[in-house]
N, C-alpha and C positions, 0 to 999 in steps of 0.2 A: 365077372360077378357084377351084378348088377343090382341094388334094392330099392325099391320105393314103397314104401309101407310096412311091409313083414318079411322077415329072409324066410325061405324053405327049409327044410330040416337040415341040406347039405349045407347052406351057406348057414345054419346055427351052430353046426356041428364044425364048420371051421372057425369060425369067430370063438368059439368055447375052446378048443385048443391054441388059437392063436394066445388068447386070455390066461388059460392053464401055464403054457410054457413060458409066457413072460413072467408070471407068477411065479412060477419054480426059477425059473433062472434070477430075480430076485430078490429071492428070499422072501417073498410073499405068499407064503404056502396056505390053503387051509381057510381059516377065517379071518385073515389080517385084512384090519380096516380098509386098506388103499384097493382091495381087490372091488369092493363094488365102485369105489371110484372110476376105477380103470374100468370095469365092467361100461359104468355107462359112456364114458369118455368114448371107447369102442362101439358102442352100439352107436354114437352119436357122425364119429368118424364113417361107418359102415353105410348109415345113412344119406349122408354128404353125398356119398358116391365115391370116398376112398378106399378101394378093393383089394388093393396090394398087401400083402401083408408084410413085407419090409415097410412100405410106407404108414402102415397102422403101427408097428411097433415102435418105429422113429414116433410117430406122435405119442404112443402110449412112454415113451421116455421121458421126453417134457410133460406131460401129465403126472408123471411119477413123482419127477424131481419138483414141480409144482402142489403136491397133493398136503395138505394139512388136515391132523387127525377132526378137526371139528369146524373146519370151512365147510360152509354150503356153498357149492358150486356144481349149478349144471352138467 
């Protein structure tokens, strides 16, 4: 999977599944505030060329650990 610009529907479905699975396993279901932070991080990773689901999950581990409720992070 390579993305430059926008994701096609297959890529978007894959990213959504990765985020949903990750958040479920981490206990961040529904409208958990960290979910939006992780979604932004996932898109940044994917846009930067990281397309392996395992690599994305590892990076989300770091992002989840560093997440703070009222932090303004890109």
